[in-house]
Residue, then its C-alpha position, 0 to 999 in steps of 0.5 A: x500500500x502506498x503511503x505518504x506524499x510522492x517523493x520530490x528529488x530535492x528532499x533526498x540527501x546525497x547518501x539516500x541517492x547513493x544508496x539507491x544506486x548501490x541497491x540497484x546494483x544489488x538487485x542485478x547481482x541477486x537476480x543473476x545469483x538467485x533468479x529473483x531480486x532482493x527484498x527491500x532492506x528492513x529499517x529503511x528511511x520512511x522516504x523510500x516507502x513513499x511513492x516515487x518516480x524513477x529511471x534506472x540507466x545502465x551504461x557500458x563503461x570503457x577504459x577511456x571513460x566513455x559510456x554507451x547506453x545499455x538500457x534505460x527504463x523507468x516508472x514515470x509516475x509515483x505508482x510504487x514505493x520509491x524502493x520498489x520503483x527502483x527494483x522494477x526499473x532496474x530489472x526492466x532496464x537490464x532485461x526488457x529494453x527493446x533496443x538491447x539484448x538482455x544483460x548478461x552476468x559478465x557485463x556486471x563488471x562492465x556497466x555503470x548504474x545510474x538512478x534518476x529520481x523524478x519530480x511531478x510534472x509541471x505544465x509548460x504553457x500554451x504558447x510557443x514562447x512559453x514552451x521555449x522560455x520555461x525549459x531549463x537545460x540541465x534541470x528539466x526533463x520533458x514529456x510530450x502527450x498527444x493521445x494516444x502518443x506520449x514521450x519522455x526524455x530525461x534531463x540528462x539527454x539534452x546535456x549528453x547531446x548538447x541540444x538547445x531548448x528547441x531541439x530538446x522539445x522537438x526530440x521529445x516529440x520524436x520520442x513520442x512518435x510524433x512529428x518534430x514540431x508537434x510541440x508548437x500545436x496547442x492540442x499537444x500537452x507539454x510538461x517539464x519535470x526535475x530530476x536528481x541523478x546519481x551514478x557510479x563513477x566506474x563499474x562498482x565504483x564510488x557514487x557521484x551526483x551529476x551536476x547536469x547544469x554544470x556539465x552542460x555549461x562546460x560542454x558549451x564552453x569547450x565547444x566555443x559556444x556562448x550559452x546566451x546565444x544558444x537559447x540557454x535559459x537563465 
């Protein structure tokens, strides 16, 4: 039974986020060892038993530090307790992402685990100007809905690809299997959400919290791009 209000990512401590990453790896290890995931540990903080929205991302990690997506699936709305959402998302990312074959046990030494905890959705507005102005790269993820279609992109995606806001909106439409400029149409509902992201620095390594905003600015500066002219929200 769900209890309490949905978890907002900003209320989590670093240690709680790091725990979720370590627990997600444990889910994989015990699933391979026993054919089933572990039960949530006893005595967890109350926040882990409240409803939460989570994505788990698995990436293949290379010796030069580069990463390649290996699986990414989540529970987009707070319909499970946070700890249960991590279990469900971890197993789905490892074995049910249709873009990749199921994870093999030997890959546990080659992948990093990343957990994103999502906030509730906020409506972006009705006009083109509002929808562009209200997106902050490095803070927001996006959801596009035009029934029966819907698509979601995490806040890390435009950072990893160095997109501007218009490109981010367009790519979220594509994720929803809609035309790229569908976000311009008033019948299309567009939402933003925040997320905090924790991940292993390397396979089985220390956990860090990603500063997506800082990563984005650093990439723009390294590429010689002025953030002010790249449609970066203040």
